[in-house]
PyMOL Python script that loads the backbone (N, CA, C, O; Angstrom):
from pymol import cmd

cmd.read_pdbstr("""\
ATOM      1  N   MET A   1     103.829  60.275  59.341  1.00  0.00           N
ATOM      2  CA  MET A   1     105.219  59.898  59.281  1.00  0.00           C
ATOM      3  C   MET A   1     105.393  58.594  60.050  1.00  0.00           C
ATOM      4  O   MET A   1     104.892  58.447  61.165  1.00  0.00           O
ATOM      5  N   ASP A   2     106.089  57.671  59.457  1.00  0.00           N
ATOM      6  CA  ASP A   2     106.342  56.382  60.097  1.00  0.00           C
ATOM      7  C   ASP A   2     107.591  56.455  60.958  1.00  0.00           C
ATOM      8  O   ASP A   2     108.581  57.089  60.594  1.00  0.00           O
ATOM      9  N   PHE A   3     107.525  55.795  62.105  1.00  0.00           N
ATOM     10  CA  PHE A   3     108.688  55.723  62.983  1.00  0.00           C
ATOM     11  C   PHE A   3     109.666  54.711  62.419  1.00  0.00           C
ATOM     12  O   PHE A   3     109.286  53.596  62.062  1.00  0.00           O
ATOM     13  N   ARG A   4     110.933  55.108  62.341  1.00  0.00           N
ATOM     14  CA  ARG A   4     111.997  54.221  61.899  1.00  0.00           C
ATOM     15  C   ARG A   4     113.120  54.321  62.912  1.00  0.00           C
ATOM     16  O   ARG A   4     113.746  55.375  63.030  1.00  0.00           O
ATOM     17  N   PRO A   5     113.392  53.245  63.649  1.00  0.00           N
ATOM     18  CA  PRO A   5     114.488  53.310  64.620  1.00  0.00           C
ATOM     19  C   PRO A   5     115.830  53.516  63.923  1.00  0.00           C
ATOM     20  O   PRO A   5     116.004  53.145  62.762  1.00  0.00           O
ATOM     21  N   LEU A   6     116.768  54.110  64.643  1.00  0.00           N
ATOM     22  CA  LEU A   6     118.107  54.337  64.100  1.00  0.00           C
ATOM     23  C   LEU A   6     118.823  53.010  63.900  1.00  0.00           C
ATOM     24  O   LEU A   6     118.688  52.093  64.711  1.00  0.00           O
ATOM     25  N   ASN A   7     119.581  52.913  62.821  1.00  0.00           N
ATOM     26  CA  ASN A   7     120.426  51.731  62.679  1.00  0.00           C
ATOM     27  C   ASN A   7     121.665  51.961  63.549  1.00  0.00           C
ATOM     28  O   ASN A   7     121.847  53.048  64.097  1.00  0.00           O
ATOM     29  N   GLU A   8     122.493  50.966  63.673  1.00  0.00           N
ATOM     30  CA  GLU A   8     123.635  51.033  64.600  1.00  0.00           C
ATOM     31  C   GLU A   8     124.602  52.167  64.253  1.00  0.00           C
ATOM     32  O   GLU A   8     125.094  52.852  65.150  1.00  0.00           O
ATOM     33  N   LEU A   9     124.876  52.372  62.977  1.00  0.00           N
ATOM     34  CA  LEU A   9     125.787  53.444  62.568  1.00  0.00           C
ATOM     35  C   LEU A   9     125.201  54.817  62.920  1.00  0.00           C
ATOM     36  O   LEU A   9     125.901  55.669  63.466  1.00  0.00           O
ATOM     37  N   GLU A  10     123.923  55.028  62.608  1.00  0.00           N
ATOM     38  CA  GLU A  10     123.267  56.303  62.940  1.00  0.00           C
ATOM     39  C   GLU A  10     123.276  56.545  64.448  1.00  0.00           C
ATOM     40  O   GLU A  10     123.498  57.663  64.912  1.00  0.00           O
ATOM     41  N   ARG A  11     123.032  55.491  65.189  1.00  0.00           N
ATOM     42  CA  ARG A  11     123.007  55.590  66.655  1.00  0.00           C
ATOM     43  C   ARG A  11     124.376  56.015  67.198  1.00  0.00           C
ATOM     44  O   ARG A  11     124.458  56.900  68.049  1.00  0.00           O
ATOM     45  N   ARG A  12     125.440  55.391  66.711  1.00  0.00           N
ATOM     46  CA  ARG A  12     126.791  55.741  67.162  1.00  0.00           C
ATOM     47  C   ARG A  12     127.145  57.171  66.787  1.00  0.00           C
ATOM     48  O   ARG A  12     127.744  57.892  67.585  1.00  0.00           O
ATOM     49  N   GLN A  13     126.776  57.588  65.567  1.00  0.00           N
ATOM     50  CA  GLN A  13     127.056  58.960  65.136  1.00  0.00           C
ATOM     51  C   GLN A  13     126.318  59.977  66.002  1.00  0.00           C
ATOM     52  O   GLN A  13     126.879  61.009  66.368  1.00  0.00           O
ATOM     53  N   LEU A  14     125.074  59.686  66.323  1.00  0.00           N
ATOM     54  CA  LEU A  14     124.294  60.600  67.145  1.00  0.00           C
ATOM     55  C   LEU A  14     124.848  60.684  68.567  1.00  0.00           C
ATOM     56  O   LEU A  14     124.926  61.776  69.129  1.00  0.00           O
ATOM     57  N   ILE A  15     125.225  59.572  69.146  1.00  0.00           N
ATOM     58  CA  ILE A  15     125.806  59.572  70.494  1.00  0.00           C
ATOM     59  C   ILE A  15     127.112  60.349  70.508  1.00  0.00           C
ATOM     60  O   ILE A  15     127.355  61.133  71.426  1.00  0.00           O
ATOM     61  N   THR A  16     127.955  60.144  69.504  1.00  0.00           N
ATOM     62  CA  THR A  16     129.211  60.885  69.407  1.00  0.00           C
ATOM     63  C   THR A  16     128.945  62.384  69.279  1.00  0.00           C
ATOM     64  O   THR A  16     129.631  63.192  69.904  1.00  0.00           O
ATOM     65  N   ALA A  17     127.954  62.754  68.475  1.00  0.00           N
ATOM     66  CA  ALA A  17     127.604  64.167  68.300  1.00  0.00           C
ATOM     67  C   ALA A  17     127.081  64.772  69.597  1.00  0.00           C
ATOM     68  O   ALA A  17     127.433  65.901  69.936  1.00  0.00           O
ATOM     69  N   LEU A  18     126.253  64.039  70.320  1.00  0.00           N
ATOM     70  CA  LEU A  18     125.735  64.537  71.606  1.00  0.00           C
ATOM     71  C   LEU A  18     126.870  64.746  72.602  1.00  0.00           C
ATOM     72  O   LEU A  18     126.883  65.740  73.328  1.00  0.00           O
ATOM     73  N   ARG A  19     127.814  63.822  72.640  1.00  0.00           N
ATOM     74  CA  ARG A  19     128.965  63.984  73.534  1.00  0.00           C
ATOM     75  C   ARG A  19     129.804  65.187  73.122  1.00  0.00           C
ATOM     76  O   ARG A  19     130.244  65.959  73.974  1.00  0.00           O
ATOM     77  N   GLY A  20     130.026  65.348  71.825  1.00  0.00           N
ATOM     78  CA  GLY A  20     130.793  66.493  71.334  1.00  0.00           C
ATOM     79  C   GLY A  20     130.113  67.803  71.666  1.00  0.00           C
ATOM     80  O   GLY A  20     130.776  68.793  71.975  1.00  0.00           O
ATOM     81  N   ASN A  21     128.786  67.815  71.604  1.00  0.00           N
ATOM     82  CA  ASN A  21     128.032  69.019  71.948  1.00  0.00           C
ATOM     83  C   ASN A  21     128.152  69.319  73.434  1.00  0.00           C
ATOM     84  O   ASN A  21     128.355  70.470  73.820  1.00  0.00           O
ATOM     85  N   ALA A  22     128.029  68.306  74.259  1.00  0.00           N
ATOM     86  CA  ALA A  22     128.068  68.501  75.706  1.00  0.00           C
ATOM     87  C   ALA A  22     129.468  68.817  76.221  1.00  0.00           C
ATOM     88  O   ALA A  22     129.626  69.655  77.109  1.00  0.00           O
ATOM     89  N   GLU A  23     130.481  68.157  75.674  1.00  0.00           N
ATOM     90  CA  GLU A  23     131.834  68.294  76.198  1.00  0.00           C
ATOM     91  C   GLU A  23     132.694  69.293  75.429  1.00  0.00           C
ATOM     92  O   GLU A  23     133.568  69.937  76.009  1.00  0.00           O
ATOM     93  N   GLY A  24     132.449  69.423  74.125  1.00  0.00           N
ATOM     94  CA  GLY A  24     133.339  70.243  73.312  1.00  0.00           C
ATOM     95  C   GLY A  24     132.667  71.414  72.632  1.00  0.00           C
ATOM     96  O   GLY A  24     133.283  72.092  71.810  1.00  0.00           O
ATOM     97  N   ASN A  25     131.405  71.663  72.966  1.00  0.00           N
ATOM     98  CA  ASN A  25     130.676  72.800  72.424  1.00  0.00           C
ATOM     99  C   ASN A  25     130.564  72.735  70.899  1.00  0.00           C
ATOM    100  O   ASN A  25     130.576  73.769  70.231  1.00  0.00           O
ATOM    101  N   ARG A  26     130.453  71.505  70.341  1.00  0.00           N
ATOM    102  CA  ARG A  26     130.273  71.338  68.893  1.00  0.00           C
ATOM    103  C   ARG A  26     128.800  71.506  68.548  1.00  0.00           C
ATOM    104  O   ARG A  26     127.922  71.174  69.345  1.00  0.00           O
ATOM    105  N   VAL A  27     128.541  72.022  67.360  1.00  0.00           N
ATOM    106  CA  VAL A  27     127.187  72.282  66.897  1.00  0.00           C
ATOM    107  C   VAL A  27     126.644  71.038  66.214  1.00  0.00           C
ATOM    108  O   VAL A  27     127.335  70.422  65.403  1.00  0.00           O
ATOM    109  N   MET A  28     125.408  70.664  66.538  1.00  0.00           N
ATOM    110  CA  MET A  28     124.756  69.539  65.878  1.00  0.00           C
ATOM    111  C   MET A  28     123.892  70.081  64.744  1.00  0.00           C
ATOM    112  O   MET A  28     123.160  71.054  64.925  1.00  0.00           O
ATOM    113  N   LEU A  29     123.979  69.449  63.577  1.00  0.00           N
ATOM    114  CA  LEU A  29     123.254  69.899  62.401  1.00  0.00           C
ATOM    115  C   LEU A  29     122.073  68.979  62.099  1.00  0.00           C
ATOM    116  O   LEU A  29     122.112  67.783  62.387  1.00  0.00           O
ATOM    117  N   MET A  30     121.019  69.558  61.511  1.00  0.00           N
ATOM    118  CA  MET A  30     119.817  68.827  61.167  1.00  0.00           C
ATOM    119  C   MET A  30     119.452  69.126  59.711  1.00  0.00           C
ATOM    120  O   MET A  30     119.574  70.264  59.258  1.00  0.00           O
ATOM    121  N   ASP A  31     119.013  68.123  58.998  1.00  0.00           N
ATOM    122  CA  ASP A  31     118.572  68.312  57.616  1.00  0.00           C
ATOM    123  C   ASP A  31     117.251  69.073  57.623  1.00  0.00           C
ATOM    124  O   ASP A  31     116.328  68.702  58.348  1.00  0.00           O
ATOM    125  N   ARG A  32     117.152  70.131  56.828  1.00  0.00           N
ATOM    126  CA  ARG A  32     115.936  70.959  56.805  1.00  0.00           C
ATOM    127  C   ARG A  32     114.729  70.234  56.245  1.00  0.00           C
ATOM    128  O   ARG A  32     113.599  70.496  56.657  1.00  0.00           O
ATOM    129  N   ARG A  33     114.956  69.329  55.314  1.00  0.00           N
ATOM    130  CA  ARG A  33     113.835  68.659  54.647  1.00  0.00           C
ATOM    131  C   ARG A  33     113.137  67.654  55.537  1.00  0.00           C
ATOM    132  O   ARG A  33     111.907  67.597  55.555  1.00  0.00           O
ATOM    133  N   ASP A  34     113.896  66.854  56.280  1.00  0.00           N
ATOM    134  CA  ASP A  34     113.254  65.795  57.055  1.00  0.00           C
ATOM    135  C   ASP A  34     113.697  65.757  58.519  1.00  0.00           C
ATOM    136  O   ASP A  34     113.397  64.797  59.228  1.00  0.00           O
ATOM    137  N   THR A  35     114.394  66.769  58.968  1.00  0.00           N
ATOM    138  CA  THR A  35     114.892  66.919  60.345  1.00  0.00           C
ATOM    139  C   THR A  35     115.753  65.748  60.807  1.00  0.00           C
ATOM    140  O   THR A  35     115.838  65.486  62.007  1.00  0.00           O
ATOM    141  N   SER A  36     116.391  65.040  59.881  1.00  0.00           N
ATOM    142  CA  SER A  36     117.291  63.961  60.272  1.00  0.00           C
ATOM    143  C   SER A  36     118.637  64.558  60.697  1.00  0.00           C
ATOM    144  O   SER A  36     118.976  65.682  60.326  1.00  0.00           O
ATOM    145  N   PHE A  37     119.378  63.802  61.463  1.00  0.00           N
ATOM    146  CA  PHE A  37     120.688  64.211  61.938  1.00  0.00           C
ATOM    147  C   PHE A  37     121.634  64.340  60.751  1.00  0.00           C
ATOM    148  O   PHE A  37     121.706  63.442  59.912  1.00  0.00           O
ATOM    149  N   ALA A  38     122.366  65.463  60.677  1.00  0.00           N
ATOM    150  CA  ALA A  38     123.234  65.714  59.522  1.00  0.00           C
ATOM    151  C   ALA A  38     124.682  65.964  59.914  1.00  0.00           C
ATOM    152  O   ALA A  38     125.438  66.539  59.130  1.00  0.00           O
ATOM    153  N   GLY A  39     125.083  65.548  61.101  1.00  0.00           N
ATOM    154  CA  GLY A  39     126.477  65.689  61.488  1.00  0.00           C
ATOM    155  C   GLY A  39     126.727  66.812  62.474  1.00  0.00           C
ATOM    156  O   GLY A  39     125.799  67.352  63.075  1.00  0.00           O
ATOM    157  N   THR A  40     128.000  67.156  62.631  1.00  0.00           N
ATOM    158  CA  THR A  40     128.397  68.210  63.570  1.00  0.00           C
ATOM    159  C   THR A  40     129.429  69.105  62.905  1.00  0.00           C
ATOM    160  O   THR A  40     130.014  68.760  61.878  1.00  0.00           O
ATOM    161  N   THR A  41     129.634  70.251  63.511  1.00  0.00           N
ATOM    162  CA  THR A  41     130.650  71.185  63.027  1.00  0.00           C
ATOM    163  C   THR A  41     131.089  72.064  64.194  1.00  0.00           C
ATOM    164  O   THR A  41     130.421  72.135  65.226  1.00  0.00           O
ATOM    165  N   ASP A  42     132.216  72.724  64.009  1.00  0.00           N
ATOM    166  CA  ASP A  42     132.686  73.633  65.052  1.00  0.00           C
ATOM    167  C   ASP A  42     132.035  75.008  64.940  1.00  0.00           C
ATOM    168  O   ASP A  42     131.917  75.730  65.930  1.00  0.00           O
ATOM    169  N   GLU A  43     131.615  75.364  63.729  1.00  0.00           N
ATOM    170  CA  GLU A  43     131.042  76.684  63.519  1.00  0.00           C
ATOM    171  C   GLU A  43     129.940  76.609  62.465  1.00  0.00           C
ATOM    172  O   GLU A  43     130.055  75.870  61.488  1.00  0.00           O
ATOM    173  N   VAL A  44     128.886  77.369  62.668  1.00  0.00           N
ATOM    174  CA  VAL A  44     127.752  77.391  61.748  1.00  0.00           C
ATOM    175  C   VAL A  44     127.760  78.708  60.990  1.00  0.00           C
ATOM    176  O   VAL A  44     127.945  79.765  61.594  1.00  0.00           O
ATOM    177  N   PRO A  45     127.560  78.663  59.661  1.00  0.00           N
ATOM    178  CA  PRO A  45     127.485  79.913  58.895  1.00  0.00           C
ATOM    179  C   PRO A  45     126.303  80.776  59.354  1.00  0.00           C
ATOM    180  O   PRO A  45     125.275  80.255  59.787  1.00  0.00           O
ATOM    181  N   ASP A  46     126.459  82.080  59.256  1.00  0.00           N
ATOM    182  CA  ASP A  46     125.406  83.006  59.685  1.00  0.00           C
ATOM    183  C   ASP A  46     124.075  82.718  59.008  1.00  0.00           C
ATOM    184  O   ASP A  46     123.023  82.822  59.639  1.00  0.00           O
ATOM    185  N   GLU A  47     124.111  82.358  57.731  1.00  0.00           N
ATOM    186  CA  GLU A  47     122.869  82.089  56.989  1.00  0.00           C
ATOM    187  C   GLU A  47     122.078  80.943  57.625  1.00  0.00           C
ATOM    188  O   GLU A  47     120.849  80.991  57.674  1.00  0.00           O
ATOM    189  N   GLU A  48     122.774  79.921  58.109  1.00  0.00           N
ATOM    190  CA  GLU A  48     122.105  78.800  58.772  1.00  0.00           C
ATOM    191  C   GLU A  48     121.428  79.258  60.060  1.00  0.00           C
ATOM    192  O   GLU A  48     120.310  78.838  60.359  1.00  0.00           O
ATOM    193  N   VAL A  49     122.094  80.108  60.813  1.00  0.00           N
ATOM    194  CA  VAL A  49     121.534  80.612  62.068  1.00  0.00           C
ATOM    195  C   VAL A  49     120.292  81.451  61.786  1.00  0.00           C
ATOM    196  O   VAL A  49     119.278  81.307  62.469  1.00  0.00           O
ATOM    197  N   ILE A  50     120.365  82.318  60.796  1.00  0.00           N
ATOM    198  CA  ILE A  50     119.228  83.173  60.448  1.00  0.00           C
ATOM    199  C   ILE A  50     118.040  82.327  59.996  1.00  0.00           C
ATOM    200  O   ILE A  50     116.906  82.596  60.392  1.00  0.00           O
ATOM    201  N   THR A  51     118.285  81.319  59.182  1.00  0.00           N
ATOM    202  CA  THR A  51     117.217  80.432  58.723  1.00  0.00           C
ATOM    203  C   THR A  51     116.581  79.701  59.900  1.00  0.00           C
ATOM    204  O   THR A  51     115.358  79.567  59.955  1.00  0.00           O
ATOM    205  N   ALA A  52     117.387  79.230  60.832  1.00  0.00           N
ATOM    206  CA  ALA A  52     116.853  78.530  62.001  1.00  0.00           C
ATOM    207  C   ALA A  52     115.990  79.457  62.848  1.00  0.00           C
ATOM    208  O   ALA A  52     114.926  79.050  63.315  1.00  0.00           O
ATOM    209  N   ILE A  53     116.420  80.670  63.050  1.00  0.00           N
ATOM    210  CA  ILE A  53     115.646  81.629  63.841  1.00  0.00           C
ATOM    211  C   ILE A  53     114.324  81.944  63.151  1.00  0.00           C
ATOM    212  O   ILE A  53     113.284  82.007  63.807  1.00  0.00           O
ATOM    213  N   LYS A  54     114.353  82.141  61.842  1.00  0.00           N
ATOM    214  CA  LYS A  54     113.126  82.438  61.092  1.00  0.00           C
ATOM    215  C   LYS A  54     112.135  81.291  61.111  1.00  0.00           C
ATOM    216  O   LYS A  54     110.932  81.511  60.967  1.00  0.00           O
ATOM    217  N   SER A  55     112.617  80.082  61.287  1.00  0.00           N
ATOM    218  CA  SER A  55     111.728  78.917  61.249  1.00  0.00           C
ATOM    219  C   SER A  55     110.968  78.700  62.559  1.00  0.00           C
ATOM    220  O   SER A  55     110.046  77.885  62.599  1.00  0.00           O
ATOM    221  N   VAL A  56     111.327  79.398  63.610  1.00  0.00           N
ATOM    222  CA  VAL A  56     110.659  79.243  64.900  1.00  0.00           C
ATOM    223  C   VAL A  56     109.385  80.070  64.901  1.00  0.00           C
ATOM    224  O   VAL A  56     109.444  81.285  64.714  1.00  0.00           O
ATOM    225  N   PRO A  57     108.224  79.436  65.109  1.00  0.00           N
ATOM    226  CA  PRO A  57     106.981  80.195  65.130  1.00  0.00           C
ATOM    227  C   PRO A  57     106.913  81.097  66.374  1.00  0.00           C
ATOM    228  O   PRO A  57     107.281  80.686  67.474  1.00  0.00           O
ATOM    229  N   CYS A  58     106.453  82.293  66.182  1.00  0.00           N
ATOM    230  CA  CYS A  58     106.311  83.236  67.293  1.00  0.00           C
ATOM    231  C   CYS A  58     104.839  83.632  67.420  1.00  0.00           C
ATOM    232  O   CYS A  58     104.244  84.126  66.462  1.00  0.00           O
ATOM    233  N   HIS A  59     104.266  83.422  68.569  1.00  0.00           N
ATOM    234  CA  HIS A  59     102.864  83.746  68.814  1.00  0.00           C
ATOM    235  C   HIS A  59     102.786  84.779  69.923  1.00  0.00           C
ATOM    236  O   HIS A  59     102.936  84.458  71.102  1.00  0.00           O
ATOM    237  N   TYR A  60     102.551  86.022  69.533  1.00  0.00           N
ATOM    238  CA  TYR A  60     102.438  87.079  70.517  1.00  0.00           C
ATOM    239  C   TYR A  60     101.118  87.762  70.388  1.00  0.00           C
ATOM    240  O   TYR A  60     100.829  88.693  71.139  1.00  0.00           O
TER     241      TYR A  60
END
""", "prot")
cmd.dss("prot")
cmd.show_as("cartoon", "prot")
cmd.util.cbc("prot")
cmd.orient("prot")
């Protein structure tokens, strides 16, 4: 995978999302295909949470 720095618009959106997460408890979303930033929301559907949990590798 090649490194591609964020353009100015992406950078501003990500900073705003990080602030919203830290100050307002907003959820940050990620694209499943390429893990790019996909915005924020106040609430995540249950299906998204279940998919995220299933994607975490567990080694016991």
